[in-house]
C-alpha positions in Angstrom: 101.4 146.1 64.5 98.7 148.7 63.6 96.8 149.7 66.7 93.3 148.2 67.0 91.8 151.7 67.7 92.5 152.5 64.0 90.1 149.7 63.0 87.5 150.7 65.5 87.6 154.3 64.3 87.3 153.2 60.7 84.2 151.2 61.5 82.7 154.1 63.5 83.3 156.5 60.6 81.6 154.2 58.0 78.3 153.9 60.1 76.0 153.0 57.2 78.0 150.2 55.8 79.0 149.0 59.2 75.4 148.8 60.4 74.2 147.1 57.2 77.0 144.4 57.2 76.7 143.8 60.9 72.9 143.5 60.5 73.3 140.8 57.9 75.7 138.8 60.1 73.4 139.3 63.1 70.5 137.8 61.0 72.6 134.7 60.1 73.7 134.2 63.7 70.1 134.6 64.9 68.8 131.9 62.6 71.7 129.5 63.4 71.4 130.1 67.2 67.6 129.6 67.1 67.9 126.3 65.2 70.5 125.1 67.6 68.5 126.2 70.6 65.4 124.3 69.3 67.5 121.2 68.7 68.9 121.5 72.2 65.4 122.1 73.6 64.1 118.9 71.9 66.9 116.9 73.5 66.3 118.5 76.8 62.6 118.0 76.8 62.8 114.3 75.8 66.0 113.7 77.7 64.6 115.0 81.0 61.7 112.6 80.7 64.1 109.7 81.6 65.8 109.0 84.9 69.1 107.1 85.3 67.6 104.7 87.8 64.5 103.9 85.8 64.0 101.2 83.2 61.1 100.7 80.7 59.9 97.4 79.4 58.3 97.1 76.0 57.3 94.4 73.5 60.3 93.1 71.7 61.0 95.2 68.6 58.9 98.2 69.6 60.4 101.6 69.3 57.8 103.4 71.3 55.0 102.7 73.8 52.4 103.4 71.2 53.3 100.2 69.3 53.9 98.0 72.3 51.4 95.6 73.8 52.2 93.6 76.9 49.8 91.1 78.6 48.9 92.3 82.0 49.7 88.9 83.4 53.3 89.6 82.6 53.5 92.7 84.8 54.0 90.8 88.1 56.9 88.9 86.5 58.5 92.1 85.4 58.2 93.7 88.8 59.7 90.6 90.4 62.8 90.8 88.2 66.2 91.3 90.0 67.2 94.8 90.6 63.8 96.4 91.1 63.6 98.6 94.1 61.0 98.0 96.8 59.1 100.7 98.7 58.8 101.0 102.5 56.1 98.3 102.4 58.3 95.9 100.5 56.3 96.3 97.3 58.2 96.7 94.0 58.1 100.3 92.6 56.7 100.3 89.1 54.0 101.6 86.8 52.2 99.7 84.1 50.5 102.2 81.8 48.6 102.5 78.5 49.5 105.0 75.9 47.3 106.0 72.9 47.1 108.9 70.5 43.9 110.9 70.3 43.0 113.4 67.5 42.0 116.7 69.0 41.1 120.1 67.7 43.7 122.8 68.0 42.9 126.3 69.3 43.7 129.2 67.1 44.3 127.0 64.0 42.4 124.9 61.6 42.5 121.1 61.8 43.4 118.6 64.4 46.6 117.4 66.1 47.6 114.2 67.8 47.9 114.2 71.5 49.4 111.4 73.7 46.9 110.1 76.2 48.4 108.1 79.1 46.3 105.7 81.2 47.8 105.8 84.7 47.1 104.4 88.1 46.3 106.3 91.3 49.9 106.3 92.5 51.4 107.7 89.4 52.9 110.7 91.2 54.6 108.5 93.7 56.5 106.8 90.9 57.2 110.2 89.3 58.0 112.6 92.1 59.0 115.3 89.7 55.3 115.6 88.7 53.3 118.2 90.7 50.0 119.9 90.2 50.1 123.7 89.6 46.3 124.0 89.4 43.3 122.0 90.4 43.4 118.6 92.1 44.3 114.9 91.3 41.6 112.9 89.4 39.5 110.5 91.4 39.9 106.8 90.5 37.2 105.3 88.4 35.9 108.7 87.2 35.9 110.5 83.9 38.4 113.0 85.1 41.8 114.0 83.6 44.9 116.0 84.4 46.8 117.7 81.6 50.4 118.8 81.0 51.1 122.5 81.4 52.6 122.9 77.9 49.4 121.8 76.1 47.1 123.7 78.4 45.0 126.0 76.3 46.5 124.8 73.0 43.8 122.2 72.4 40.1 122.8 72.5 38.8 121.8 75.9 42.2 121.0 77.4 42.2 123.4 80.2 41.1 123.5 83.9 37.4 122.8 84.4 36.8 122.2 80.7 35.9 119.0 78.9 37.1 117.2 75.8 36.6 113.7 74.2 39.4 111.2 74.5 37.5 109.3 71.9 34.3 110.1 70.1 31.5 110.4 72.7 33.8 109.6 75.6 34.2 113.0 77.3 36.5 113.7 80.3 36.7 116.7 82.5 40.0 118.4 83.3 40.4 118.7 87.0 44.1 119.5 87.3 47.2 120.8 85.4 50.7 119.5 86.1 54.3 120.2 85.5 57.1 117.7 85.2 60.4 119.6 85.1 59.9 120.5 81.5 59.8 116.9 80.3 57.6 115.4 77.5 55.0 114.5 80.0 53.9 118.1 80.0 52.6 117.5 76.5 50.3 114.6 77.6 46.9 114.0 78.9 46.6 111.6 81.9 43.4 109.7 82.6 42.4 106.7 84.7 43.9 103.5 83.2 40.6 101.6 83.3 38.7 104.4 81.6 41.2 104.4 78.7 41.0 100.7 78.4 37.3 100.8 78.0 37.4 103.7 75.5 40.0 102.0 73.3 39.3 98.3 73.9 42.6 97.6 75.6 41.4 95.2 78.3 44.0 92.9 79.7 47.0 94.7 78.2 49.4 97.6 78.9 51.7 99.6 76.6 54.8 99.5 78.8 56.0 98.9 82.3 58.4 101.3 84.1 60.3 100.2 87.1 62.6 102.0 89.5 65.9 100.2 90.0 67.8 99.9 93.2 70.6 101.7 91.4 71.6 102.4 87.8 74.2 99.6 88.0 71.3 97.0 88.5 70.0 97.5 85.0 72.0 94.7 83.4 70.7 92.2 86.0 67.1 93.5 85.5 67.4 93.3 81.7 68.7 89.7 81.9 65.8 88.7 84.1 63.3 90.2 81.7 64.7 89.2 78.4 65.9 85.7 79.3 62.3 84.5 79.6 61.7 84.0 75.9 58.0 83.3 76.6 57.4 86.9 77.4 59.0 88.3 74.3 59.9 91.6 76.1 62.9 93.9 76.1 64.2 96.3 78.7 65.7 99.7 78.0 67.2 102.4 80.2 64.6 105.1 80.4 67.2 107.8 79.5 68.4 105.9 76.5 64.8 105.3 75.4 64.0 109.1 75.3 67.3 110.0 73.9 66.7 107.8 70.9 63.2 109.3 70.5 64.8 112.8 70.4 67.4 111.9 67.7 65.2 112.2 64.6 63.5 115.5 65.5 66.7 117.1 66.8 68.7 116.1 63.8 66.0 117.3 61.4 65.8 120.7 63.1 69.6 121.0 63.4 70.3 120.1 59.8 67.5 122.3 58.4 68.7 125.3 60.5 72.3 124.7 59.4 71.4 124.6 55.7 69.4 127.8 56.0 72.2 129.5 58.0 74.8 128.5 55.3 72.8 130.1 52.5 72.3 133.2 54.7 76.0 133.1 55.6 77.1 133.2 52.0 75.1 136.4 51.5 76.4 137.9 54.7 80.0 137.1 53.7 79.5 138.6 50.3 78.2 141.7 52.0 81.2 141.8 54.3 83.5 141.3 51.4 81.9 144.1 49.4 82.1 146.4 52.4 85.8 145.6 53.0 86.6 146.0 49.3 85.0 149.4 49.4 86.9 150.3 52.5 90.2 149.4 50.8 89.3 151.4 47.7 88.4 154.5 49.7 91.4 154.3 52.0 94.2 154.0 49.4 96.0 157.0 50.8 95.7 155.7 54.4 97.1 152.4 53.3 100.0 154.1 51.5 100.7 156.2 54.5 100.8 153.2 56.8 103.2 151.4 54.4 105.4 154.6 54.2 105.5 154.7 58.0 107.1 151.3 58.0 104.2 149.0 58.5 104.8 145.7 56.7 102.4 143.9 54.3 101.6 141.4 57.0 100.7 144.2 59.4 98.3 145.7 56.9 96.9 142.2 56.1 96.3 141.5 59.8 94.8 144.9 60.4 92.2 144.7 57.7 91.4 141.1 58.6 91.0 142.1 62.2 88.6 144.9 61.1 86.4 142.3 59.3 86.4 140.0 62.4 85.5 142.9 64.7 82.6 143.7 62.3 81.5 140.1 62.5 81.8 140.0 66.3 79.6 143.0 66.6 77.0 141.5 64.3 77.4 138.1 66.0 76.9 139.5 69.5 73.8 141.3 68.4 72.4 138.2 66.8 73.2 136.0 69.8 71.8 138.5 72.2 68.6 138.7 70.2 68.3 135.0 70.0 68.2 134.8 73.8 64.6 136.0 73.6 63.7 132.7 71.9 64.0 131.1 75.3 60.6 132.5 76.1 59.0 130.9 73.0 57.4 127.4 72.9 57.3 125.5 69.7 55.2 122.4 68.9 55.9 119.7 66.4 55.0 116.0 65.9 57.4 113.5 67.4 57.8 110.8 64.7 58.4 108.1 67.3 55.1 108.6 69.2 53.1 110.4 66.3 51.9 112.9 68.8 52.4 116.6 69.2 55.0 117.7 71.8 55.7 121.3 72.9 59.3 122.2 73.0 61.1 125.3 74.3 64.2 126.9 72.8 67.2 126.2 75.1 69.8 129.0 74.9 72.8 127.0 76.3 76.3 128.5 76.5 77.5 126.0 74.0 74.9 127.2 71.5 75.8 130.8 71.9 79.5 130.0 71.7 79.0 128.1 68.5 77.0 131.0 67.0 79.8 133.5 67.8 82.5 131.2 66.4 80.4 130.9 63.2 80.2 134.8 63.1 84.0 135.0 63.4 84.4 132.5 60.6 82.2 134.7 58.4 84.4 137.7 59.2 87.6 135.8 58.4 86.3 134.5 55.1 84.6 137.7 54.1 87.6 139.9 54.9 90.4 137.7 53.7 90.5 138.7 50.0 90.0 142.5 50.7 92.8 142.3 53.3 95.1 140.6 50.8 94.4 143.3 48.3 95.1 146.0 50.9 98.4 144.4 51.8 99.5 144.3 48.2 98.9 148.0 47.6 102.0 149.8 46.5 102.8 152.7 49.0 104.0 155.0 46.2 101.0 154.5 43.9 98.6 154.8 46.9 100.0 158.1 48.0 100.1 159.4 44.4 96.5 158.2 43.9 
């Protein structure tokens, strides 16, 4: 086998073409990694909103809380279903909430965006222990006060601490607190008093959904049977994790497919660039190839050597692209979730799987881009090469 240092020296000598080709591959890897990171970030944001021991009850046939309407008289029946966990006072742990979408003015851009507004009760943080205030205080019950998620803070006009905005025309609320929720979709919501939201949107006597904490994840089937067997209610129960995973499917698939398509087009260009570079290397190194063959190296050794050189070039470019894409972990990106028709702020999630996929993709570009030049190098006649 031809020593690898021969290929390394060859790449180092041809600095200009090496940098240009590696740069093209780095760009492709960056685009691919960024799209995969965003897709993973969407799944993480929505997936982390659900807990394995929580269940959500919606109107039968509803895909999201926004389109679900449940009579409040049904809430005690839901909380009394088998499998629901009780607190230290013997009361079932659950939360009946209202969810609407409000049109609000974006900061730094023209137009408006949809924001999820959740009507909650006083003990909302007891049901969601992962939620904690990072600024301000909790809203007082029965007042026109709100707390907002950290990810939309400052992105919407008036949605910041000690500022005011309208949850509906001429229904202003004041922001008294900002909360985080382990990076979940709740951080893109506004939370107000449930009765205030009811009055503003005319939702008296109904809620959008009911969440309950189960005694354990294994109790879900019993809980679902207890809820769905009463046909008078017309309700369905879903595991909270499954509910949010389904909501993430559309957006994650769209981003992943779009990023992959763009990456494929870029990859074709990068592979052509790598192929041209390697063909030029073969043409300029005819004497070297002839010498290698004269020294006894076989056609397969020359083939593997030039193919390895192309892969090394791709690995260098892929490593640069992957390393650069890591910076996207600091970027937040907002888009409309088609299930809730509201804007959610996502982050790019640079997981090891994403980075490994990007590097494998880079190696594939090196293999395909270097294959034909390597075959040409292997077929070079030693005698003709030395004479040339």
